[in-house]
N, CA, C and O atoms as CSV, one atom per row, in Angstrom:
chain,resi,resn,atom,element,x,y,z
A,1,UNK,N,N,23.409,81.731,248.954
A,1,UNK,CA,C,22.567,82.827,248.516
A,1,UNK,C,C,23.037,84.101,249.200
A,1,UNK,O,O,23.434,84.085,250.365
A,2,UNK,N,N,22.988,85.193,248.471
A,2,UNK,CA,C,23.446,86.464,249.031
A,2,UNK,C,C,22.518,86.901,250.157
A,2,UNK,O,O,21.299,86.776,250.043
A,3,UNK,N,N,23.087,87.411,251.242
A,3,UNK,CA,C,22.268,87.846,252.383
A,3,UNK,C,C,21.226,88.877,251.945
A,3,UNK,O,O,21.504,89.763,251.138
A,4,UNK,N,N,20.022,88.736,252.497
A,4,UNK,CA,C,18.970,89.706,252.238
A,4,UNK,C,C,18.163,89.468,250.965
A,4,UNK,O,O,17.158,90.143,250.742
A,5,UNK,N,N,18.583,88.522,250.128
A,5,UNK,CA,C,17.837,88.241,248.901
A,5,UNK,C,C,17.072,86.930,249.052
A,5,UNK,O,O,17.619,85.930,249.515
A,6,UNK,N,N,15.804,86.946,248.656
A,6,UNK,CA,C,15.081,85.690,248.648
A,6,UNK,C,C,15.414,84.947,247.357
A,6,UNK,O,O,16.127,85.475,246.503
A,7,UNK,N,N,14.911,83.747,247.213
A,7,UNK,CA,C,15.289,82.921,246.076
A,7,UNK,C,C,14.924,83.574,244.743
A,7,UNK,O,O,15.743,83.584,243.824
A,8,UNK,N,N,13.715,84.115,244.620
A,8,UNK,CA,C,13.318,84.737,243.361
A,8,UNK,C,C,14.196,85.947,243.053
A,8,UNK,O,O,14.603,86.137,241.908
A,9,UNK,N,N,14.487,86.753,244.048
A,9,UNK,CA,C,15.358,87.912,243.820
A,9,UNK,C,C,16.737,87.467,243.328
A,9,UNK,O,O,17.306,88.080,242.425
A,10,UNK,N,N,17.267,86.400,243.925
A,10,UNK,CA,C,18.578,85.890,243.518
A,10,UNK,C,C,18.520,85.362,242.086
A,10,UNK,O,O,19.434,85.603,241.297
A,11,UNK,N,N,17.455,84.648,241.752
A,11,UNK,CA,C,17.289,84.113,240.394
A,11,UNK,C,C,17.200,85.260,239.389
A,11,UNK,O,O,17.872,85.231,238.358
A,12,UNK,N,N,16.388,86.256,239.677
A,12,UNK,CA,C,16.240,87.406,238.774
A,12,UNK,C,C,17.578,88.108,238.581
A,12,UNK,O,O,17.939,88.462,237.458
A,13,UNK,N,N,18.304,88.307,239.658
A,13,UNK,CA,C,19.616,88.969,239.572
A,13,UNK,C,C,20.557,88.176,238.653
A,13,UNK,O,O,21.270,88.763,237.839
A,14,UNK,N,N,20.556,86.861,238.785
A,14,UNK,CA,C,21.397,86.016,237.925
A,14,UNK,C,C,20.935,86.056,236.469
A,14,UNK,O,O,21.760,86.113,235.558
A,15,UNK,N,N,19.633,86.027,236.248
A,15,UNK,CA,C,19.109,86.082,234.875
A,15,UNK,C,C,19.519,87.411,234.242
A,15,UNK,O,O,19.968,87.441,233.096
A,16,UNK,N,N,19.368,88.492,234.972
A,16,UNK,CA,C,19.745,89.809,234.452
A,16,UNK,C,C,21.239,89.886,234.135
A,16,UNK,O,O,21.641,90.551,233.180
A,17,UNK,N,N,22.059,89.202,234.939
A,17,UNK,CA,C,23.501,89.196,234.725
A,17,UNK,C,C,23.978,88.086,233.803
A,17,UNK,O,O,25.181,87.900,233.614
A,18,UNK,N,N,23.035,87.351,233.230
A,18,UNK,CA,C,23.322,86.218,232.342
A,18,UNK,C,C,24.170,85.151,233.033
A,18,UNK,O,O,25.008,84.504,232.405
A,19,UNK,N,N,23.940,84.981,234.325
A,19,UNK,CA,C,24.614,83.950,235.112
A,19,UNK,C,C,23.672,82.765,235.311
A,19,UNK,O,O,23.253,82.472,236.431
A,20,UNK,N,N,23.351,82.099,234.224
A,20,UNK,CA,C,22.445,80.955,234.283
A,20,UNK,C,C,22.763,80.014,233.132
A,20,UNK,O,O,23.418,80.379,232.156
A,21,UNK,N,N,22.267,78.776,233.286
A,21,UNK,CA,C,22.371,77.813,232.199
A,21,UNK,C,C,21.202,76.843,232.297
A,21,UNK,O,O,20.541,76.731,233.329
A,22,UNK,N,N,20.972,76.152,231.195
A,22,UNK,CA,C,19.877,75.189,231.100
A,22,UNK,C,C,20.398,73.770,231.293
A,22,UNK,O,O,21.488,73.427,230.836
A,23,UNK,N,N,19.608,72.957,231.973
A,23,UNK,CA,C,19.916,71.530,232.021
A,23,UNK,C,C,19.600,70.946,230.646
A,23,UNK,O,O,18.869,71.550,229.861
A,24,UNK,N,N,20.140,69.801,230.367
A,24,UNK,CA,C,19.837,69.125,229.101
A,24,UNK,C,C,18.340,68.837,229.016
A,24,UNK,O,O,17.735,68.951,227.950
A,25,UNK,N,N,17.749,68.461,230.152
A,25,UNK,CA,C,16.309,68.191,230.198
A,25,UNK,C,C,15.513,69.435,229.801
A,25,UNK,O,O,14.564,69.340,229.022
A,26,UNK,N,N,15.895,70.599,230.332
A,26,UNK,CA,C,15.186,71.840,229.998
A,26,UNK,C,C,15.271,72.121,228.504
A,26,UNK,O,O,14.267,72.466,227.879
A,27,UNK,N,N,16.455,71.977,227.928
A,27,UNK,CA,C,16.628,72.220,226.484
A,27,UNK,C,C,15.743,71.287,225.665
A,27,UNK,O,O,15.116,71.716,224.696
A,28,UNK,N,N,15.689,70.019,226.048
A,28,UNK,CA,C,14.844,69.056,225.333
A,28,UNK,C,C,13.375,69.431,225.439
A,28,UNK,O,O,12.646,69.381,224.449
A,29,UNK,N,N,12.939,69.804,226.634
A,29,UNK,CA,C,11.542,70.193,226.837
A,29,UNK,C,C,11.194,71.443,226.037
A,29,UNK,O,O,10.100,71.538,225.481
A,30,UNK,N,N,12.107,72.390,225.975
A,30,UNK,CA,C,11.870,73.625,225.227
A,30,UNK,C,C,11.693,73.335,223.737
A,30,UNK,O,O,10.824,73.917,223.088
A,31,UNK,N,N,12.500,72.455,223.207
A,31,UNK,CA,C,12.441,72.118,221.781
A,31,UNK,C,C,11.206,71.301,221.430
A,31,UNK,O,O,10.662,71.431,220.333
A,32,UNK,N,N,10.766,70.464,222.353
A,32,UNK,CA,C,9.680,69.519,222.057
A,32,UNK,C,C,8.346,69.911,222.666
A,32,UNK,O,O,7.418,69.102,222.665
A,33,UNK,N,N,8.218,71.116,223.183
A,33,UNK,CA,C,6.973,71.566,223.816
A,33,UNK,C,C,5.807,71.389,222.853
A,33,UNK,O,O,5.843,71.879,221.724
A,34,UNK,N,N,4.765,70.680,223.311
A,34,UNK,CA,C,3.584,70.396,222.485
A,34,UNK,C,C,2.910,71.664,221.960
A,34,UNK,O,O,2.374,71.671,220.852
A,35,UNK,N,N,2.935,72.724,222.747
A,35,UNK,CA,C,2.253,73.956,222.365
A,35,UNK,C,C,3.161,74.912,221.597
A,35,UNK,O,O,2.823,76.082,221.420
A,36,UNK,N,N,4.303,74.423,221.142
A,36,UNK,CA,C,5.231,75.234,220.357
A,36,UNK,C,C,6.548,75.435,221.083
A,36,UNK,O,O,6.583,75.598,222.303
A,37,UNK,N,N,7.624,75.422,220.324
A,37,UNK,CA,C,8.962,75.570,220.887
A,37,UNK,C,C,9.053,76.800,221.786
A,37,UNK,O,O,8.491,77.853,221.484
A,38,UNK,N,N,9.762,76.646,222.880
A,38,UNK,CA,C,9.985,77.751,223.815
A,38,UNK,C,C,11.377,78.313,223.541
A,38,UNK,O,O,12.368,77.582,223.553
A,39,UNK,N,N,11.439,79.605,223.299
A,39,UNK,CA,C,12.720,80.267,223.000
A,39,UNK,C,C,13.375,80.789,224.276
A,39,UNK,O,O,12.711,81.014,225.288
A,40,UNK,N,N,14.683,80.976,224.206
A,40,UNK,CA,C,15.434,81.511,225.350
A,40,UNK,C,C,14.874,82.843,225.820
A,40,UNK,O,O,14.697,83.052,227.021
A,41,UNK,N,N,14.590,83.755,224.881
A,41,UNK,CA,C,14.095,85.075,225.272
A,41,UNK,C,C,12.757,84.978,225.993
A,41,UNK,O,O,12.460,85.804,226.857
A,42,UNK,N,N,11.948,83.980,225.651
A,42,UNK,CA,C,10.669,83.796,226.341
A,42,UNK,C,C,10.892,83.356,227.786
A,42,UNK,O,O,10.203,83.823,228.693
A,43,UNK,N,N,11.842,82.472,227.996
A,43,UNK,CA,C,12.151,82.018,229.349
A,43,UNK,C,C,12.621,83.202,230.197
A,43,UNK,O,O,12.171,83.375,231.329
A,44,UNK,N,N,13.516,84.005,229.653
A,44,UNK,CA,C,14.022,85.178,230.381
A,44,UNK,C,C,12.881,86.130,230.716
A,44,UNK,O,O,12.765,86.574,231.858
A,45,UNK,N,N,12.038,86.447,229.740
A,45,UNK,CA,C,10.907,87.351,229.990
A,45,UNK,C,C,9.994,86.802,231.085
A,45,UNK,O,O,9.566,87.540,231.973
A,46,UNK,N,N,9.701,85.509,231.016
A,46,UNK,CA,C,8.786,84.903,231.984
A,46,UNK,C,C,9.378,84.899,233.392
A,46,UNK,O,O,8.662,85.135,234.365
A,47,UNK,N,N,10.666,84.635,233.506
A,47,UNK,CA,C,11.291,84.656,234.831
A,47,UNK,C,C,11.308,86.081,235.385
A,47,UNK,O,O,11.003,86.294,236.559
A,48,UNK,N,N,11.660,87.048,234.553
A,48,UNK,CA,C,11.742,88.435,235.022
A,48,UNK,C,C,10.379,88.983,235.448
A,48,UNK,O,O,10.305,89.871,236.297
A,49,UNK,N,N,9.307,88.457,234.866
A,49,UNK,CA,C,7.962,88.913,235.238
A,49,UNK,C,C,7.283,87.936,236.201
A,49,UNK,O,O,6.113,88.106,236.544
A,50,UNK,N,N,8.015,86.924,236.629
A,50,UNK,CA,C,7.404,85.808,237.331
A,50,UNK,C,C,7.291,85.909,238.831
A,50,UNK,O,O,7.722,86.869,239.469
A,51,UNK,N,N,6.681,84.854,239.362
A,51,UNK,CA,C,6.565,84.707,240.808
A,51,UNK,C,C,6.691,83.230,241.147
A,51,UNK,O,O,6.364,82.362,240.338
A,52,UNK,N,N,7.163,82.962,242.339
A,52,UNK,CA,C,7.321,81.585,242.811
A,52,UNK,C,C,5.947,81.064,243.217
A,52,UNK,O,O,5.258,81.676,244.033
A,53,UNK,N,N,5.555,79.925,242.639
A,53,UNK,CA,C,4.266,79.336,243.004
A,53,UNK,C,C,4.427,78.036,243.794
A,53,UNK,O,O,3.475,77.581,244.428
A,54,UNK,N,N,5.612,77.438,243.763
A,54,UNK,CA,C,5.907,76.266,244.583
A,54,UNK,C,C,7.390,76.296,244.946
A,54,UNK,O,O,8.230,76.692,244.137
A,55,UNK,N,N,7.698,75.875,246.162
A,55,UNK,CA,C,9.084,75.733,246.601
A,55,UNK,C,C,9.390,74.260,246.798
A,55,UNK,O,O,8.528,73.488,247.216
A,56,UNK,N,N,10.614,73.875,246.496
A,56,UNK,CA,C,11.057,72.487,246.652
A,56,UNK,C,C,12.294,72.475,247.548
A,56,UNK,O,O,13.410,72.300,247.058
A,57,UNK,N,N,12.105,72.660,248.856
A,57,UNK,CA,C,13.238,72.766,249.780
A,57,UNK,C,C,14.007,71.468,249.981
A,57,UNK,O,O,15.119,71.483,250.509
A,58,UNK,N,N,13.430,70.356,249.570
A,58,UNK,CA,C,14.101,69.063,249.747
A,58,UNK,C,C,14.967,68.685,248.544
A,58,UNK,O,O,15.710,67.705,248.604
A,59,UNK,N,N,14.878,69.447,247.461
A,59,UNK,CA,C,15.654,69.115,246.253
A,59,UNK,C,C,17.156,69.189,246.530
A,59,UNK,O,O,17.640,70.065,247.248
A,60,UNK,N,N,17.858,68.254,245.943
A,60,UNK,CA,C,19.316,68.199,246.052
A,60,UNK,C,C,19.916,68.115,244.660
A,60,UNK,O,O,19.295,67.522,243.777
A,61,UNK,N,N,21.061,68.664,244.428
A,61,UNK,CA,C,21.965,69.260,245.406
A,61,UNK,C,C,21.620,70.703,245.763
A,61,UNK,O,O,22.255,71.283,246.644
A,62,UNK,N,N,20.621,71.297,245.094
A,62,UNK,CA,C,20.245,72.691,245.383
A,62,UNK,C,C,18.742,72.793,245.574
A,62,UNK,O,O,17.969,72.072,244.943
A,63,UNK,N,N,18.341,73.700,246.457
A,63,UNK,CA,C,16.919,74.007,246.604
A,63,UNK,C,C,16.418,74.537,245.273
A,63,UNK,O,O,17.164,75.181,244.536
A,64,UNK,N,N,15.162,74.270,244.966
A,64,UNK,CA,C,14.606,74.792,243.717
A,64,UNK,C,C,13.194,75.299,243.951
A,64,UNK,O,O,12.615,75.129,245.024
A,65,UNK,N,N,12.661,75.923,242.916
A,65,UNK,CA,C,11.304,76.449,242.995
A,65,UNK,C,C,10.684,76.450,241.600
A,65,UNK,O,O,11.381,76.415,240.585
A,66,UNK,N,N,9.354,76.491,241.585
A,66,UNK,CA,C,8.599,76.594,240.342
A,66,UNK,C,C,8.165,78.042,240.184
A,66,UNK,O,O,7.490,78.601,241.049
A,67,UNK,N,N,8.559,78.638,239.071
A,67,UNK,CA,C,8.220,80.031,238.773
A,67,UNK,C,C,7.187,80.055,237.657
A,67,UNK,O,O,7.323,79.365,236.647
A,68,UNK,N,N,6.159,80.857,237.860
A,68,UNK,CA,C,5.164,81.108,236.820
A,68,UNK,C,C,5.349,82.539,236.349
A,68,UNK,O,O,5.403,83.470,237.152
A,69,UNK,N,N,5.445,82.701,235.037
A,69,UNK,CA,C,5.532,84.033,234.461
A,69,UNK,C,C,4.973,84.042,233.057
A,69,UNK,O,O,4.646,82.996,232.496
A,70,UNK,N,N,4.867,85.219,232.500
A,70,UNK,CA,C,4.358,85.371,231.133
A,70,UNK,C,C,5.389,86.095,230.279
A,70,UNK,O,O,6.153,86.930,230.762
A,71,UNK,N,N,5.387,85.753,229.008
A,71,UNK,CA,C,6.258,86.438,228.070
A,71,UNK,C,C,5.644,87.792,227.733
A,71,UNK,O,O,4.525,88.094,228.149
A,72,UNK,N,N,6.369,88.596,226.989
A,72,UNK,CA,C,5.847,89.912,226.596
A,72,UNK,C,C,4.608,89.782,225.717
A,72,UNK,O,O,3.819,90.721,225.615
A,73,UNK,N,N,4.433,88.619,225.080
A,73,UNK,CA,C,3.243,88.380,224.253
A,73,UNK,C,C,2.147,87.655,225.026
A,73,UNK,O,O,1.127,87.277,224.449
A,74,UNK,N,N,2.349,87.457,226.334
A,74,UNK,CA,C,1.313,86.867,227.175
A,74,UNK,C,C,1.355,85.355,227.286
A,74,UNK,O,O,0.465,84.767,227.901
A,75,UNK,N,N,2.354,84.706,226.714
A,75,UNK,CA,C,2.435,83.244,226.802
A,75,UNK,C,C,2.799,82.838,228.237
A,75,UNK,O,O,3.812,83.292,228.769
A,76,UNK,N,N,1.966,81.973,228.872
A,76,UNK,CA,C,2.293,81.521,230.230
A,76,UNK,C,C,3.380,80.447,230.172
A,76,UNK,O,O,3.346,79.560,229.319
A,77,UNK,N,N,4.336,80.539,231.087
A,77,UNK,CA,C,5.388,79.528,231.174
A,77,UNK,C,C,5.655,79.178,232.632
A,77,UNK,O,O,5.503,80.006,233.530
A,78,UNK,N,N,6.052,77.943,232.837
A,78,UNK,CA,C,6.549,77.483,234.129
A,78,UNK,C,C,8.013,77.118,233.958
A,78,UNK,O,O,8.395,76.514,232.956
A,79,UNK,N,N,8.828,77.484,234.934
A,79,UNK,CA,C,10.240,77.135,234.950
A,79,UNK,C,C,10.595,76.635,236.338
A,79,UNK,O,O,10.287,77.292,237.333
A,80,UNK,N,N,11.241,75.478,236.414
A,80,UNK,CA,C,11.805,75.026,237.677
A,80,UNK,C,C,13.253,75.475,237.665
A,80,UNK,O,O,14.027,75.108,236.781
A,81,UNK,N,N,13.609,76.279,238.667
A,81,UNK,CA,C,14.955,76.855,238.744
A,81,UNK,C,C,15.578,76.564,240.103
A,81,UNK,O,O,14.887,76.441,241.114
A,82,UNK,N,N,16.899,76.460,240.096
A,82,UNK,CA,C,17.658,76.300,241.333
A,82,UNK,C,C,18.788,77.318,241.312
A,82,UNK,O,O,19.342,77.632,240.259
A,83,UNK,N,N,19.120,77.827,242.489
A,83,UNK,CA,C,20.279,78.707,242.601
A,83,UNK,C,C,21.425,77.886,243.173
A,83,UNK,O,O,21.322,77.339,244.271
A,84,UNK,N,N,22.519,77.805,242.420
A,84,UNK,CA,C,23.694,77.044,242.847
A,84,UNK,C,C,24.650,77.986,243.572
A,84,UNK,O,O,25.389,78.738,242.936
A,85,UNK,N,N,24.633,77.944,244.899
A,85,UNK,CA,C,25.476,78.818,245.718
A,85,UNK,C,C,26.957,78.701,245.357
A,85,UNK,O,O,27.664,79.704,245.264
A,86,UNK,N,N,27.413,77.475,245.157
A,86,UNK,CA,C,28.845,77.257,244.974
A,86,UNK,C,C,29.404,77.862,243.687
A,86,UNK,O,O,30.584,78.206,243.625
A,87,UNK,N,N,28.561,77.993,242.661
A,87,UNK,CA,C,29.032,78.583,241.397
A,87,UNK,C,C,28.338,79.912,241.091
A,87,UNK,O,O,28.634,80.561,240.088
A,88,UNK,N,N,27.413,80.305,241.967
A,88,UNK,CA,C,26.680,81.567,241.841
A,88,UNK,C,C,25.981,81.699,240.497
A,88,UNK,O,O,26.065,82.723,239.820
A,89,UNK,N,N,25.294,80.631,240.138
A,89,UNK,CA,C,24.535,80.620,238.887
A,89,UNK,C,C,23.171,79.982,239.121
A,89,UNK,O,O,22.966,79.229,240.072
A,90,UNK,N,N,22.252,80.307,238.227
A,90,UNK,CA,C,20.937,79.686,238.239
A,90,UNK,C,C,20.939,78.541,237.242
A,90,UNK,O,O,21.452,78.658,236.129
A,91,UNK,N,N,20.361,77.443,237.666
A,91,UNK,CA,C,20.168,76.299,236.774
A,91,UNK,C,C,18.684,76.250,236.436
A,91,UNK,O,O,17.841,76.139,237.327
A,92,UNK,N,N,18.370,76.332,235.159
A,92,UNK,CA,C,16.991,76.174,234.719
A,92,UNK,C,C,16.821,74.683,234.458
A,92,UNK,O,O,17.324,74.145,233.471
A,93,UNK,N,N,16.105,74.033,235.359
A,93,UNK,CA,C,15.991,72.577,235.358
A,93,UNK,C,C,15.010,72.098,234.306
A,93,UNK,O,O,15.274,71.134,233.588
A,94,UNK,N,N,13.887,72.769,234.220
A,94,UNK,CA,C,12.921,72.469,233.165
A,94,UNK,C,C,12.057,73.684,232.917
A,94,UNK,O,O,11.976,74.586,233.750
A,95,UNK,N,N,11.419,73.700,231.776
A,95,UNK,CA,C,10.470,74.759,231.443
A,95,UNK,C,C,9.418,74.182,230.506
A,95,UNK,O,O,9.713,73.345,229.652
A,96,UNK,N,N,8.197,74.644,230.682
A,96,UNK,CA,C,7.093,74.139,229.857
A,96,UNK,C,C,5.957,75.146,229.899
A,96,UNK,O,O,5.902,76.027,230.757
A,97,UNK,N,N,5.051,74.985,228.941
A,97,UNK,CA,C,3.839,75.796,228.956
A,97,UNK,C,C,2.774,75.012,229.707
A,97,UNK,O,O,2.400,73.919,229.280
A,98,UNK,N,N,2.278,75.550,230.820
A,98,UNK,CA,C,1.301,74.817,231.622
A,98,UNK,C,C,-0.032,74.646,230.890
A,98,UNK,O,O,-0.480,75.539,230.171
A,99,UNK,N,N,-0.645,73.501,231.084
A,99,UNK,CA,C,-1.935,73.189,230.468
A,99,UNK,C,C,-3.075,73.677,231.355
A,99,UNK,O,O,-3.085,73.398,232.554
A,100,UNK,N,N,-4.040,74.406,230.781
A,100,UNK,CA,C,-5.161,74.916,231.582
A,100,UNK,C,C,-5.954,73.814,232.283
A,100,UNK,O,O,-6.549,74.057,233.333
A,101,UNK,N,N,-5.970,72.601,231.714
A,101,UNK,CA,C,-6.721,71.515,232.349
A,101,UNK,C,C,-6.003,70.955,233.577
A,101,UNK,O,O,-6.594,70.187,234.337
A,102,UNK,N,N,-4.744,71.325,233.782
A,102,UNK,CA,C,-3.976,70.838,234.931
A,102,UNK,C,C,-3.718,71.920,235.981
A,102,UNK,O,O,-3.282,71.628,237.094
A,103,UNK,N,N,-3.994,73.179,235.607
A,103,UNK,CA,C,-3.675,74.304,236.488
A,103,UNK,C,C,-4.850,75.271,236.573
A,103,UNK,O,O,-5.550,75.491,235.585
A,104,UNK,N,N,-5.062,75.837,237.733
A,104,UNK,CA,C,-6.043,76.889,237.934
A,104,UNK,C,C,-5.297,78.206,237.770
A,104,UNK,O,O,-4.412,78.530,238.562
A,105,UNK,N,N,-5.657,78.962,236.740
A,105,UNK,CA,C,-4.997,80.229,236.409
A,105,UNK,C,C,-3.481,80.078,236.335
A,105,UNK,O,O,-2.741,81.023,236.608
A,106,UNK,N,N,-3.028,78.892,235.966
A,106,UNK,CA,C,-1.603,78.552,235.808
A,106,UNK,C,C,-0.797,78.647,237.095
A,106,UNK,O,O,0.431,78.564,237.058
A,107,UNK,N,N,-1.468,78.819,238.241
A,107,UNK,CA,C,-0.761,79.019,239.504
A,107,UNK,C,C,-0.999,77.935,240.540
A,107,UNK,O,O,-0.164,77.749,241.426
A,108,UNK,N,N,-2.110,77.212,240.461
A,108,UNK,CA,C,-2.415,76.170,241.428
A,108,UNK,C,C,-2.787,74.895,240.679
A,108,UNK,O,O,-3.539,74.920,239.705
A,109,UNK,N,N,-2.247,73.796,241.153
A,109,UNK,CA,C,-2.536,72.504,240.517
A,109,UNK,C,C,-4.007,72.133,240.734
A,109,UNK,O,O,-4.569,72.347,241.808
A,110,UNK,N,N,-4.600,71.580,239.699
A,110,UNK,CA,C,-5.973,71.085,239.837
A,110,UNK,C,C,-5.953,69.741,240.551
A,110,UNK,O,O,-5.053,68.925,240.352
A,111,UNK,N,N,-6.965,69.528,241.385
A,111,UNK,CA,C,-7.187,68.256,242.042
A,111,UNK,C,C,-5.979,67.633,242.554
A,111,UNK,O,O,-6.041,66.548,243.133
């Protein structure tokens, strides 16, 4: 990670520079989302407006985090992202629309 940047800043910088890619799992989840297909532009909008709500420092091979953000139309999305230092790219591991019955204001897990 570049000195002086936190994980979200690094992720945003990569998204803005189009230095990211989706895992196969993320692509499948986006296509099959129960609440409607998630488009690439929605993921970008949500990450750019997002905030980290959970960190996963034990994830391998890269640290990852859960980002909550909204699209320009207000659709809430969650994205698990990792920054790959060795290739200087963001990996979007998964993305989904959080269910209100499982999340408090889409930011904290229920129970």
